[in-house]
C-alpha positions in Angstrom: -27.3 -21.7 -10.8 -26.6 -18.5 -9.5 -28.5 -16.7 -7.1 -29.8 -13.1 -7.4 -27.5 -10.7 -5.6 -28.5 -9.8 -2.2 -29.0 -6.2 -2.0 -30.5 -6.0 1.6 -28.6 -3.5 4.1 -29.0 -2.8 7.7 -28.1 0.7 9.1 -27.5 0.8 12.9 -26.8 4.5 14.2 -28.3 6.6 16.7 -28.4 9.6 14.6 -31.5 10.2 12.5 -30.0 12.6 10.0 -27.0 9.8 9.3 -30.0 7.5 8.3 -31.3 10.2 5.9 -27.7 10.8 4.6 -27.7 7.1 3.7 -31.1 6.8 2.4 -30.2 9.6 0.0 -27.4 7.7 -1.3 -28.4 4.0 -1.2 -32.3 4.4 -1.6 -33.2 7.9 -3.0 -36.8 8.6 -3.7 -37.6 9.0 -7.3 -38.5 12.6 -6.8 -35.1 13.2 -4.8 -33.2 11.7 -7.6 -34.8 14.0 -10.3 -34.1 16.9 -8.2 -30.6 15.8 -7.8 -30.1 15.4 -11.6 -31.4 19.0 -12.2 -29.3 20.4 -9.5 -26.2 18.9 -11.2 -27.3 19.9 -14.7 -27.9 23.5 -13.5 -25.0 24.2 -11.4 -22.3 21.8 -13.2 -21.7 19.8 -10.3 -21.0 16.1 -10.3 -24.1 13.9 -10.1 -24.5 11.4 -7.4 -23.8 7.7 -8.2 -26.9 5.9 -9.6 -28.9 4.0 -7.2 -28.2 0.4 -7.5 -31.8 -0.4 -5.8 -30.9 -1.4 -2.3 -33.4 -2.6 0.3 -32.2 -0.2 3.3 -33.6 -0.9 6.9 -33.0 1.2 10.0 -32.1 0.7 13.4 -31.3 3.4 16.1 -30.0 1.0 18.8 -27.7 -1.8 18.5 -30.1 -3.8 20.4 -32.8 -3.3 18.0 -30.3 -3.8 14.9 -29.4 -7.2 16.1 -33.3 -8.0 16.8 -33.9 -7.1 13.2 -30.8 -9.2 11.8 -32.1 -12.3 13.4 -35.7 -11.8 12.3 -34.3 -11.4 8.7 -32.3 -14.5 8.9 -35.4 -16.2 10.3 -37.5 -15.4 7.5 -34.9 -16.7 5.0 -34.1 -12.8 3.9 -30.7 -12.1 5.9 -28.9 -8.9 5.3 -25.9 -8.7 2.9 -24.3 -6.0 5.0 -24.6 -3.6 8.0 -23.4 -0.1 8.5 -22.7 0.1 12.2 -22.1 3.1 14.1 -19.0 3.1 16.9 -21.1 5.1 19.4 -24.6 4.9 20.4 -25.4 5.7 23.6 -27.1 4.8 26.3 -26.9 0.9 24.6 -24.4 -1.2 23.4 -21.4 0.5 21.1 -20.4 -0.7 17.8 -18.2 -3.2 18.8 -20.6 -5.2 20.7 -23.5 -4.7 18.2 -21.2 -6.3 15.6 -20.2 -9.4 17.9 -23.7 -10.2 18.4 -24.6 -9.7 14.9 -21.9 -12.2 13.7 -23.3 -15.0 16.3 -26.7 -14.6 14.5 -25.3 -14.3 10.9 -21.5 -14.8 10.5 -22.0 -14.1 6.8 -22.8 -10.5 7.1 -20.7 -8.0 5.7 -20.0 -5.2 8.3 -18.6 -1.4 7.9 -18.1 0.3 11.3 -18.8 4.3 10.8 -17.2 6.5 13.4 -15.9 10.0 14.0 -14.0 9.2 17.0 -10.4 7.9 17.7 -11.2 6.7 21.1 -11.1 3.3 19.7 -7.9 2.0 18.3 -8.5 -0.2 15.1 -6.1 -2.8 16.3 -8.1 -3.1 19.3 -11.2 -3.4 17.4 -9.6 -6.2 14.9 -8.2 -8.2 18.0 -11.7 -8.4 20.1 -13.7 -9.0 16.8 -11.4 -11.3 15.4 -12.5 -11.3 11.9 -10.8 -9.4 9.3 -12.2 -10.5 5.9 -15.7 -9.0 6.8 -15.1 -6.0 8.1 -14.2 -2.3 7.1 -13.8 1.1 8.8 -15.8 4.4 7.1 -14.5 7.3 8.8 -17.2 10.4 9.2 -17.7 12.8 7.6 -17.9 10.2 4.8 -18.3 10.7 1.1 -21.5 9.6 -0.7 -19.1 7.7 -3.4 -17.3 5.8 -0.5 -21.1 4.8 0.9 -21.9 3.8 -2.9 -18.5 1.9 -3.3 -18.7 -0.2 -0.3 -22.6 -1.0 -0.7 -21.9 -2.2 -4.4 -18.7 -4.2 -3.5 -19.8 -5.8 0.0 -23.1 -7.1 -1.4 -21.6 -8.4 -4.2 -18.9 -9.9 -2.1 -21.9 -11.3 0.3 -23.4 -12.9 -3.1 -20.2 -14.5 -4.4 -19.4 -15.7 -0.8 -22.9 -17.1 -0.8 -22.7 -19.1 -4.1 -19.1 -20.7 -3.5 -20.6 -21.8 -0.1 -23.5 -23.5 -1.9 -21.4 -24.9 -4.8 -18.8 -26.3 -2.0 -22.0 -27.8 -0.4 -22.9 -29.6 -3.6 -19.5 -30.7 -4.4 -19.5 -32.4 -0.6 -22.8 -33.9 -1.1 -21.2 -35.3 -4.6 -18.1 -36.6 -2.8 -20.6 -38.3 -0.1 -22.9 -39.7 -2.9 -19.6 -40.9 -4.8 -18.5 -42.5 -1.5 -21.6 -44.3 -0.8 -21.7 -45.5 -4.3 -18.1 -46.7 -4.3 -19.1 -48.6 -1.0 -22.0 -50.2 -2.5 -20.1 -51.2 -5.5 -17.5 -52.6 -3.3 -20.0 -54.7 -1.3 -21.4 -55.9 -4.7 -18.2 -56.8 -6.0 -17.4 -58.8 -2.7 -20.7 -60.7 -3.0 -20.1 -61.1 -6.8 -16.9 -62.8 -6.1 -18.2 -65.1 -3.0 -20.7 -66.0 -5.4 -18.4 -66.9 -8.3 -16.3 -68.9 -5.7 -19.2 -70.8 -4.6 -20.5 -71.4 -8.1 -17.0 -72.8 -9.5 -16.0 -74.7 -6.2 -19.7 -76.6 -6.3 -19.0 -77.2 -10.1 -16.2 -79.2 -9.7 -17.8 -82.1 -7.9 -20.3 -83.0 -10.9 -17.4 -82.5 -13.4 -15.4 -84.8 -11.6 -18.1 -87.7 -11.6 -19.1 -86.9 -15.3 -15.3 -87.1 -16.1 -14.5 -90.3 -13.9 -17.7 -92.1 -15.3 -17.0 -91.2 -19.0 -13.7 -92.7 -18.1 -15.1 -96.0 -16.9 -17.5 -96.4 -19.9 -14.8 -95.6 -22.1 -12.8 -98.4 -20.7 -15.8 -101.0 -20.9 -17.4 -100.3 -24.1 -16.9 -103.2 -26.6 -18.4 -104.8 -29.7 -18.9 -102.8 -33.4 -20.0 -99.8 -31.9 -16.9 -99.3 -29.7 -14.9 -96.9 -32.0 -17.9 -94.9 -32.4 -18.9 -94.8 -28.3 -15.0 -94.0 -27.6 -15.2 -91.2 -29.8 -18.5 -89.8 -28.0 -16.8 -90.2 -24.8 -13.3 -88.7 -25.7 -15.8 -85.6 -26.8 -17.2 -85.8 -23.7 -14.0 -86.0 -21.6 -12.5 -83.1 -23.4 -15.6 -80.8 -22.6 -15.6 -81.8 -19.2 -11.7 -80.8 -19.1 -12.5 -77.4 -20.9 -15.3 -76.8 -18.2 -12.6 -78.0 -15.7 -10.0 -75.5 -16.6 -12.5 -72.5 -16.9 -13.9 -73.5 -13.3 -10.2 -73.7 -12.1 -9.8 -70.0 -13.6 -12.8 -68.9 -12.1 -11.7 -70.0 -8.8 -8.3 -68.6 -9.0 -10.0 -65.2 -10.1 -12.3 -65.2 -7.1 -9.6 -66.2 -4.8 -7.6 -63.1 -5.9 -9.0 -60.5 -3.4 -9.7 -62.9 -0.8 -6.0 -63.9 0.2 -3.3 -61.3 1.8 -0.6 -60.2 -0.3 3.1 -61.3 0.9 6.1 -59.2 -0.3 9.1 -61.1 -1.0 12.4 -61.1 -3.2 11.4 -63.4 -6.0 13.8 -64.4 -8.9 11.5 -63.9 -11.9 14.3 -65.4 -14.4 14.6 -68.5 -12.5 10.6 -68.7 -12.1 10.3 -68.3 -15.8 12.8 -71.1 -16.8 11.0 -73.7 -14.4 7.7 -72.4 -16.6 9.2 -72.8 -19.7 10.5 -76.4 -18.8 7.2 -77.2 -17.5 5.8 -76.2 -20.9 8.0 -78.4 -23.2 7.5 -81.2 -20.7 3.7 -81.1 -21.2 4.5 -80.3 -24.8 7.4 -82.7 -25.5 6.6 -82.9 -29.1 7.3 -78.9 -29.8 10.6 -77.3 -29.9 10.8 -73.9 -28.7 13.7 -71.8 -28.5 13.8 -69.6 -25.1 15.8 -66.5 -24.0 15.6 -65.6 -20.3 17.6 -62.9 -19.1 20.0 -63.2 -15.8 19.0 -61.4 -12.6 15.7 -60.2 -13.0 14.3 -59.8 -9.5 11.5 -58.0 -8.1 9.3 -57.6 -4.8 6.0 -59.2 -4.8 3.8 -62.4 -3.9 5.5 -65.5 -4.9 2.5 -67.7 -5.6 0.8 -64.7 -7.5 3.4 -64.0 -9.5 4.0 -67.5 -10.4 0.5 -67.3 -11.5 1.4 -64.2 -14.0 4.4 -66.4 -15.2 2.6 -69.3 -16.1 -0.3 -67.4 -17.7 2.0 -65.2 -20.0 4.5 -67.9 -20.9 1.4 -70.3 -21.6 0.0 -67.6 -23.4 3.4 -67.3 -25.7 3.6 -70.9 -26.0 0.4 -71.3 -27.2 0.2 -68.8 -29.8 3.6 -69.9 -31.3 2.0 -73.3 -32.2 1.6 -72.4 -35.8 5.1 -70.6 -36.1 7.8 -72.6 -38.2 10.6 -71.5 -35.7 9.0 -70.5 -32.1 10.8 -68.4 -29.9 9.8 -66.9 -26.5 11.6 -64.2 -24.8 11.7 -62.6 -21.1 13.6 -59.9 -20.0 13.6 -56.4 -18.2 13.0 -53.5 -20.6 14.2 -50.9 -18.0 14.1 -50.1 -14.4 14.0 -47.0 -12.2 14.8 -46.6 -8.5 11.2 -47.7 -7.3 9.9 -50.0 -10.4 10.8 -51.9 -13.4 9.5 -52.8 -16.6 9.3 -56.5 -17.6 8.4 -58.1 -21.0 7.3 -61.5 -22.6 7.4 -61.6 -26.3 7.1 -64.1 -28.9 7.0 -64.5 -32.5 3.5 -66.3 -32.8 0.1 -65.3 -34.0 -0.1 -61.9 -32.8 -2.8 -59.5 -32.8 -4.8 -56.6 -34.2 -4.0 -53.4 -32.1 -7.2 -52.2 -32.7 -8.7 -55.0 -30.2 -6.0 -54.6 -27.6 -8.4 -53.1 -25.3 -10.3 -56.3 -24.9 -7.0 -58.5 -23.8 -7.6 -58.0 -20.1 -11.3 -58.4 -19.8 -12.9 -61.7 -18.2 -13.7 -64.4 -20.8 -12.4 -62.0 -23.9 -10.5 -63.6 -26.7 -9.5 -62.5 -29.9 -9.3 -65.8 -31.6 -11.6 -68.7 -32.4 -11.5 -71.8 -30.1 -10.5 -73.9 -33.4 -7.4 -72.0 -33.8 -6.2 -71.9 -30.1 -7.7 -73.3 -26.9 -8.3 -71.1 -23.8 -10.7 -70.0 -21.3 -10.1 -66.0 -21.5 -9.5 -65.9 -17.9 -5.7 -65.8 -17.7 -4.9 -62.5 -19.0 -7.4 -61.1 -16.8 -6.1 -62.7 -13.8 -2.8 -61.6 -14.7 -4.2 -58.2 -14.8 -5.6 -58.3 -11.4 -2.4 -59.6 -9.8 -0.1 -57.0 -11.2 -3.0 -54.3 -10.2 -2.5 -56.0 -6.6 1.2 -55.3 -7.0 0.4 -51.5 -7.7 1.9 -52.3 -11.0 0.4 -52.4 -14.7 0.2 -54.6 -17.9 -0.2 -53.9 -21.4 0.2 -55.6 -24.8 1.7 -54.7 -28.0 1.5 -56.9 -31.3 0.7 -57.3 -34.8 -1.1 -60.0 -36.7 1.4 -62.5 -37.7 4.3 -61.1 -36.1 3.9 -62.1 -32.3 3.3 -60.0 -29.1 5.0 -58.6 -26.2 3.5 -58.4 -23.0 4.9 -55.8 -20.8 4.1 -55.4 -17.0 5.7 -53.4 -13.9 6.8 -54.5 -10.5 7.9 -52.6 -7.5 11.4 -52.8 -6.4 10.5 -52.8 -2.9 7.6 -53.5 -0.7 4.4 -52.3 -2.8 1.4 -50.5 -1.2 -1.7 -52.2 -2.7 -4.1 -49.9 -4.2 -7.4 -49.3 -2.3 -9.7 -51.0 -5.4 -8.9 -52.4 -8.3 -9.2 -50.7 -11.9 -9.2 -51.8 -15.3 -6.0 -50.4 -16.8 -6.1 -49.7 -20.4 -3.1 -50.8 -22.6 -0.6 -48.1 -23.0 0.5 -47.0 -26.6 3.8 -46.1 -28.3 6.0 -48.0 -25.9 9.4 -49.0 -27.5 10.1 -52.8 -28.3 12.6 -54.5 -26.4 
């Protein structure tokens, strides 16, 4: 909210006649105003400028003026400007008076009034060392000059005051934002520690359930053996699924707890090894793969291995129902500092309307009955790429496959100060 304009003016001059002249211009009595108007109409003279409602206070010596200014500041009613005479014997001169005024109130706008040339303007400026709040008015002065100076400088004081208050408000907002950010960082750190602890503690009972159910599965016999084995196999399948979820949570929680290494990584060789591992685990499938050569980036080998495993395993999984499945890994383009890589498949694809959910934790676009998974792999990949100062996004169409793009630096990255959730980018060209 804008403050009302401050129209308080202090006049410091040792001549009573000067005070009377200023009062006629800046704070005339109603009767005097009527006489001026009548005189202007009668003799055809220009009427004095209309009064803007100034509150004019007088002091006849510099010491008295400074005392009045100090009292005004303490009362919370500072002066917007002061007219200060240069010569005021036997007390302080105008320069010393202004120096003391600014010690009390650095924001007050000042006009020096003088009829003498014994003070060089350059010397005055050098001594006061302030030029943005100081003007000079030569005597004898014109009433229009006084009126314009008063109007302009009181308005300037108000604008400066408003700007200062807005800056203070902005600084407070920035400090509050920093405090909120620090609190959020601490909450995230505590949440990650809690997630890690829970996931780690879940591992032990899951292993026990899996181990004992395996022993029971081997020991059952008799007429109910087949049904018992079926139930036990279902239990073990559930345990394995919970184990995968726990491992995913552990991996996700550990991302920000480990330091980032910057090494040269052969992504092509890494991708081929991951594809070979997928083929070995799923020997009954025949998936055609295309891996470009000379795909090198700078990053943490272990973390980038997780990205390649997640994205390639994703492509492998979602081509399970495709007659002639294919997976491509290559580089779309590269600049001097970063390169854009892609992993593309011709599998199930997805509806781009839901692309913003892809990289959220536990987000799935297909039911578990269609494709297994925990909904953690892509979230993990997103965090890893973000730690490498890159971004990741996806494009796809239902039944036409999907392409995952990600950027990596070609030189040692500077990790971002905090992780941000990057929304998928649109209108990227397909490889």
